[in-house]
C-alpha positions as a Markdown table, in Angstrom:
| # | Residue | x | y | z |
|---|---|---|---|---|
| 1 | Met | 10.9 | 47.9 | 39.2 |
| 2 | Arg | 12.4 | 47.0 | 35.9 |
| 3 | Leu | 14.6 | 50.1 | 36.1 |
| 4 | Lys | 15.4 | 50.1 | 39.7 |
| 5 | Asp | 18.0 | 52.7 | 40.7 |
| 6 | Lys | 19.0 | 53.4 | 37.2 |
| 7 | Lys | 19.9 | 57.1 | 36.6 |
| 8 | Ile | 18.2 | 58.5 | 33.5 |
| 9 | Ile | 18.1 | 61.8 | 31.9 |
| 10 | Val | 15.0 | 62.5 | 29.9 |
| 11 | Thr | 15.0 | 65.5 | 27.6 |
| 12 | Ala | 11.7 | 67.2 | 26.3 |
| 13 | Ala | 10.2 | 65.7 | 29.3 |
| 14 | Ala | 7.5 | 68.4 | 30.0 |
| 15 | Gln | 4.9 | 67.2 | 27.4 |
| 16 | Gly | 4.0 | 64.4 | 25.1 |
| 17 | Ile | 6.4 | 61.5 | 24.6 |
| 18 | Gly | 9.1 | 62.8 | 26.9 |
| 19 | Lys | 6.7 | 63.4 | 29.7 |
| 20 | Ala | 5.0 | 60.0 | 29.5 |
| 21 | Thr | 8.4 | 58.3 | 29.4 |
| 22 | Ala | 9.7 | 60.2 | 32.3 |
| 23 | Ile | 6.6 | 59.1 | 34.4 |
| 24 | Asn | 6.9 | 55.4 | 33.1 |
| 25 | Phe | 10.6 | 55.3 | 34.1 |
| 26 | Ala | 10.0 | 56.6 | 37.6 |
| 27 | Lys | 7.2 | 54.1 | 38.1 |
| 28 | Glu | 9.7 | 51.4 | 37.2 |
| 29 | Gly | 12.0 | 52.5 | 39.9 |
| 30 | Ala | 14.4 | 54.8 | 37.9 |
| 31 | Leu | 16.0 | 58.1 | 39.3 |
| 32 | Val | 14.8 | 60.3 | 36.8 |
| 33 | Thr | 16.0 | 63.8 | 35.9 |
| 34 | Ala | 13.5 | 65.5 | 33.6 |
| 35 | Thr | 14.7 | 68.3 | 31.4 |
| 36 | Asp | 12.9 | 70.8 | 29.2 |
| 37 | Ile | 13.1 | 74.3 | 28.0 |
| 38 | Asn | 9.5 | 75.0 | 29.3 |
| 39 | Lys | 9.8 | 75.7 | 32.9 |
| 40 | Glu | 6.3 | 76.0 | 33.7 |
| 41 | Lys | 5.2 | 72.5 | 32.3 |
| 42 | Leu | 8.2 | 71.0 | 34.0 |
| 43 | Ala | 6.9 | 72.3 | 37.3 |
| 44 | Glu | 3.6 | 70.8 | 36.6 |
| 45 | Leu | 5.3 | 67.4 | 36.0 |
| 46 | Ala | 7.2 | 67.8 | 39.3 |
| 47 | Lys | 4.0 | 68.7 | 41.2 |
| 48 | Glu | 2.2 | 65.6 | 39.7 |
| 49 | Asn | 5.3 | 63.2 | 40.3 |
| 50 | Ser | 7.3 | 64.1 | 43.4 |
| 51 | Asp | 9.9 | 61.4 | 42.7 |
| 52 | Ile | 11.0 | 63.1 | 39.4 |
| 53 | Gln | 13.7 | 65.6 | 39.6 |
| 54 | Ile | 13.4 | 68.6 | 37.2 |
| 55 | Gln | 15.9 | 70.8 | 35.5 |
| 56 | Gln | 15.2 | 73.5 | 32.9 |
| 57 | Leu | 17.5 | 73.1 | 30.0 |
| 58 | Asp | 17.8 | 74.3 | 26.4 |
| 59 | Ala | 19.3 | 71.2 | 24.7 |
| 60 | Thr | 20.5 | 73.3 | 21.8 |
| 61 | Asp | 22.7 | 75.5 | 24.2 |
| 62 | Lys | 26.2 | 74.3 | 24.1 |
| 63 | Ile | 27.1 | 76.0 | 27.4 |
| 64 | Ala | 24.0 | 75.2 | 29.3 |
| 65 | Val | 24.3 | 71.5 | 28.3 |
| 66 | Glu | 28.0 | 71.3 | 29.3 |
| 67 | Lys | 27.1 | 73.1 | 32.7 |
| 68 | Phe | 24.2 | 70.5 | 33.4 |
| 69 | Cys | 26.1 | 67.4 | 32.3 |
| 70 | Thr | 29.2 | 68.4 | 34.5 |
| 71 | Ser | 27.0 | 68.7 | 37.5 |
| 72 | Leu | 25.9 | 65.0 | 37.2 |
| 73 | Asp | 27.9 | 62.5 | 39.2 |
| 74 | Asp | 26.6 | 59.6 | 37.4 |
| 75 | Val | 24.3 | 58.5 | 34.5 |
| 76 | Asp | 23.1 | 55.2 | 33.1 |
| 77 | Ile | 20.7 | 56.2 | 30.4 |
| 78 | Leu | 19.9 | 59.2 | 28.1 |
| 79 | Phe | 16.5 | 59.3 | 26.7 |
| 80 | His | 16.4 | 62.0 | 24.0 |
| 81 | Ala | 13.1 | 63.3 | 22.8 |
| 82 | Val | 13.8 | 66.9 | 21.7 |
| 83 | Gly | 12.3 | 67.6 | 18.3 |
| 84 | Phe | 10.6 | 70.1 | 16.1 |
| 85 | Val | 8.2 | 69.4 | 13.2 |
| 86 | His | 8.5 | 71.8 | 10.4 |
| 87 | His | 5.6 | 71.8 | 7.9 |
| 88 | Gly | 6.5 | 72.2 | 4.1 |
| 89 | Thr | 8.5 | 71.0 | 1.2 |
| 90 | Leu | 12.0 | 72.1 | 0.2 |
| 91 | Met | 10.8 | 75.3 | -1.2 |
| 92 | Asp | 8.9 | 76.1 | 1.9 |
| 93 | Cys | 11.9 | 75.9 | 4.0 |
| 94 | Asn | 14.2 | 79.0 | 4.3 |
| 95 | Asp | 17.7 | 79.3 | 5.7 |
| 96 | Asp | 16.6 | 80.1 | 9.2 |
| 97 | Glu | 14.0 | 77.4 | 9.4 |
| 98 | Phe | 16.6 | 74.8 | 8.1 |
| 99 | Lys | 19.3 | 75.8 | 10.6 |
| 100 | Arg | 16.7 | 75.8 | 13.4 |
| 101 | Ser | 15.5 | 72.2 | 12.6 |
| 102 | Ile | 19.2 | 71.0 | 12.4 |
| 103 | Asp | 19.8 | 72.6 | 15.8 |
| 104 | Val | 16.7 | 71.2 | 17.6 |
| 105 | Asn | 16.6 | 67.7 | 15.8 |
| 106 | Ile | 20.2 | 66.9 | 15.4 |
| 107 | Tyr | 22.6 | 69.2 | 17.3 |
| 108 | Ser | 20.7 | 68.8 | 20.5 |
| 109 | Ala | 21.1 | 65.0 | 20.3 |
| 110 | Tyr | 25.0 | 65.5 | 19.6 |
| 111 | Leu | 25.3 | 67.9 | 22.6 |
| 112 | Met | 23.6 | 65.6 | 25.1 |
| 113 | Ser | 25.3 | 62.5 | 23.8 |
| 114 | Tyr | 28.9 | 64.1 | 23.5 |
| 115 | Asn | 28.6 | 65.4 | 27.0 |
| 116 | Leu | 27.1 | 62.3 | 28.7 |
| 117 | Leu | 28.9 | 59.5 | 26.8 |
| 118 | Pro | 32.2 | 59.9 | 28.6 |
| 119 | Lys | 30.5 | 59.2 | 32.0 |
| 120 | Met | 29.0 | 56.1 | 30.5 |
| 121 | Ile | 32.4 | 54.9 | 29.0 |
| 122 | Thr | 34.1 | 55.5 | 32.4 |
| 123 | Lys | 31.6 | 53.0 | 34.0 |
| 124 | Gly | 31.9 | 50.5 | 31.2 |
| 125 | Lys | 28.1 | 50.7 | 30.5 |
| 126 | Gly | 25.5 | 53.0 | 29.1 |
| 127 | Asn | 22.5 | 53.4 | 27.1 |
| 128 | Ile | 21.3 | 56.2 | 24.7 |
| 129 | Ile | 17.8 | 56.1 | 23.3 |
| 130 | Ile | 16.9 | 58.6 | 20.6 |
| 131 | Val | 13.3 | 59.4 | 19.5 |
| 132 | Ser | 13.5 | 59.6 | 15.7 |
| 133 | Ser | 10.5 | 59.2 | 13.4 |
| 134 | Ala | 9.0 | 56.9 | 10.8 |
| 135 | Ala | 9.1 | 59.9 | 8.6 |
| 136 | Ser | 12.7 | 59.7 | 8.0 |
| 137 | Ser | 15.1 | 57.4 | 5.9 |
| 138 | Val | 12.1 | 54.9 | 6.3 |
| 139 | Lys | 9.3 | 56.6 | 4.8 |
| 140 | Gly | 8.7 | 59.8 | 2.9 |
| 141 | Ala | 5.9 | 62.0 | 4.3 |
| 142 | Pro | 4.3 | 65.0 | 2.4 |
| 143 | Asn | 5.2 | 68.4 | 3.5 |
| 144 | Arg | 7.9 | 67.1 | 6.1 |
| 145 | Phe | 11.1 | 67.9 | 4.0 |
| 146 | Ile | 13.3 | 69.2 | 6.8 |
| 147 | Tyr | 11.8 | 66.9 | 9.3 |
| 148 | Gly | 12.4 | 63.8 | 7.4 |
| 149 | Val | 15.8 | 65.0 | 6.6 |
| 150 | Thr | 16.9 | 65.6 | 10.3 |
| 151 | Lys | 15.2 | 62.5 | 11.5 |
| 152 | Ala | 17.1 | 60.4 | 8.8 |
| 153 | Ala | 20.1 | 62.0 | 10.1 |
| 154 | Leu | 19.3 | 60.8 | 13.7 |
| 155 | Asn | 18.9 | 57.3 | 12.3 |
| 156 | Gly | 22.5 | 57.3 | 11.0 |
| 157 | Phe | 23.7 | 59.0 | 14.4 |
| 158 | Val | 22.2 | 56.0 | 16.3 |
| 159 | Lys | 23.7 | 53.5 | 13.9 |
| 160 | Ala | 27.2 | 55.3 | 14.0 |
| 161 | Leu | 27.1 | 55.6 | 17.8 |
| 162 | Ala | 26.3 | 52.1 | 18.3 |
| 163 | Ile | 29.1 | 50.5 | 16.2 |
| 164 | Asp | 31.7 | 52.9 | 17.4 |
| 165 | Tyr | 31.1 | 52.1 | 21.1 |
| 166 | Val | 29.6 | 48.7 | 21.3 |
| 167 | Lys | 33.0 | 47.3 | 22.6 |
| 168 | Gln | 32.9 | 49.7 | 25.5 |
| 169 | Gly | 29.5 | 48.7 | 26.9 |
| 170 | Ile | 27.5 | 51.4 | 25.2 |
| 171 | Arg | 24.0 | 50.6 | 23.5 |
| 172 | Cys | 22.3 | 53.1 | 21.3 |
| 173 | Asn | 18.9 | 52.6 | 19.8 |
| 174 | Ala | 16.3 | 54.8 | 18.2 |
| 175 | Ile | 12.5 | 54.8 | 18.6 |
| 176 | Leu | 10.6 | 55.7 | 15.3 |
| 177 | Pro | 7.1 | 56.6 | 16.1 |
| 178 | Gly | 4.3 | 57.1 | 13.5 |
| 179 | Thr | 1.7 | 59.9 | 14.5 |
| 180 | Val | 1.4 | 60.3 | 18.2 |
| 181 | Glu | -1.4 | 62.3 | 19.8 |
| 182 | Thr | 0.7 | 64.9 | 21.8 |
| 183 | Pro | 0.2 | 68.6 | 22.6 |
| 184 | Ser | 2.6 | 69.4 | 19.8 |
| 185 | Trp | 0.5 | 67.3 | 17.2 |
| 186 | Thr | -2.7 | 68.8 | 18.6 |
| 187 | Gly | -1.4 | 72.4 | 18.3 |
| 188 | Arg | -0.4 | 71.7 | 14.5 |
| 189 | Val | -3.9 | 70.2 | 13.8 |
| 190 | Asn | -5.6 | 73.2 | 15.5 |
| 191 | Met | -3.7 | 75.7 | 13.1 |
| 192 | Ala | -4.8 | 73.9 | 10.0 |
| 193 | Glu | -7.3 | 75.6 | 7.9 |
| 194 | Asp | -9.7 | 72.8 | 8.6 |
| 195 | Pro | -8.7 | 71.2 | 11.8 |
| 196 | Ile | -11.4 | 68.5 | 11.7 |
| 197 | Lys | -10.3 | 67.3 | 8.2 |
| 198 | Ala | -6.6 | 67.6 | 9.4 |
| 199 | Arg | -7.3 | 65.2 | 12.3 |
| 200 | Glu | -9.3 | 62.9 | 10.0 |
| 201 | Asp | -6.5 | 62.9 | 7.4 |
| 202 | Phe | -3.8 | 62.0 | 10.1 |
| 203 | Ile | -6.0 | 59.1 | 11.4 |
| 204 | Ala | -6.8 | 57.8 | 7.8 |
| 205 | Arg | -3.1 | 57.3 | 6.9 |
| 206 | Gln | -2.8 | 55.0 | 10.0 |
| 207 | Ala | -3.3 | 51.4 | 9.0 |
| 208 | Met | -4.8 | 50.8 | 12.5 |
| 209 | Gly | -7.2 | 53.6 | 12.1 |
| 210 | Arg | -6.1 | 55.4 | 15.1 |
| 211 | Leu | -3.1 | 57.6 | 16.5 |
| 212 | Ala | -0.6 | 56.4 | 18.9 |
| 213 | Gln | -0.7 | 57.6 | 22.6 |
| 214 | Pro | 2.5 | 58.8 | 24.3 |
| 215 | Glu | 2.2 | 56.0 | 26.9 |
| 216 | Glu | 2.6 | 53.4 | 24.1 |
| 217 | Ile | 6.0 | 55.0 | 23.1 |
| 218 | Ala | 7.0 | 55.1 | 26.7 |
| 219 | Ser | 6.3 | 51.3 | 27.0 |
| 220 | Leu | 8.8 | 50.6 | 24.2 |
| 221 | Ala | 11.3 | 52.9 | 25.7 |
| 222 | Thr | 11.1 | 51.3 | 29.1 |
| 223 | Tyr | 12.0 | 48.0 | 27.2 |
| 224 | Leu | 15.0 | 49.7 | 25.6 |
| 225 | Ala | 16.0 | 51.2 | 28.9 |
| 226 | Ser | 15.8 | 48.0 | 30.8 |
| 227 | Asp | 18.2 | 45.2 | 31.0 |
| 228 | Glu | 15.8 | 43.0 | 29.2 |
| 229 | Ser | 17.0 | 44.7 | 26.0 |
| 230 | Asp | 20.8 | 44.3 | 26.9 |
| 231 | Phe | 21.5 | 42.5 | 23.6 |
| 232 | Val | 19.9 | 45.2 | 21.5 |
| 233 | Thr | 21.9 | 48.0 | 20.0 |
| 234 | Gly | 22.0 | 50.0 | 16.8 |
| 235 | Thr | 18.3 | 49.3 | 16.0 |
| 236 | Leu | 15.5 | 51.4 | 14.5 |
| 237 | Asn | 12.5 | 50.5 | 16.4 |
| 238 | Leu | 9.2 | 51.4 | 14.4 |
| 239 | Ile | 6.1 | 52.0 | 16.3 |
| 240 | Asp | 3.9 | 53.3 | 13.6 |
| 241 | Gly | 0.6 | 51.3 | 13.7 |
| 242 | Gly | 1.4 | 49.9 | 10.3 |
| 243 | Trp | 1.9 | 53.3 | 8.6 |
| 244 | Thr | 5.1 | 52.1 | 6.9 |
| 245 | Leu | 3.7 | 48.7 | 5.8 |
């Protein structure tokens, strides 16, 4: 019960890293509200885990985020996992794709943090955990131009928020995964010209010779959410199986 009675908001909680983290948080005693744009998948999560509250939410929608955050009496932790992986180089990325990636990967983090941070400041304690990526300011990845750009921005977001509010009891840290075996990743692989080769290529670039599982990311998230990490802020936590070595 490392998170007993902590009130935690988890975004992108219907699948993948967000779902695994929401489940792990609840197992550790947290009072979890899971949000996602996917209403059907959220319903499945709630059916499988009756102790998790759900709320459909588009984290890029300013009015919807404001309404949701205003409805909350209290919050201890925000775990923000919203993200979109665009495939391609600079020349493969048009205006609409660039703006969409900024909205999903950066603006959503801004909206959620902007609307929840005041509640944490009022309490004199709070914790924001952002899912970034090893493919960011840490490592360049082929055909991940806008993804790398936006995730690098999130790393800066975390550093800036951490230094600005450390005196007010707020912690902010980032999790930087390598390749994780999620439904999103599986969908991208299956769309490749040769899915079998695409999967093999992803695995080959991992020093450990395998992909990460969402539950492994959730374990790191649980540590960062717990009081065990109370002296940790402004950190970029790689969990990439040695990809960036």
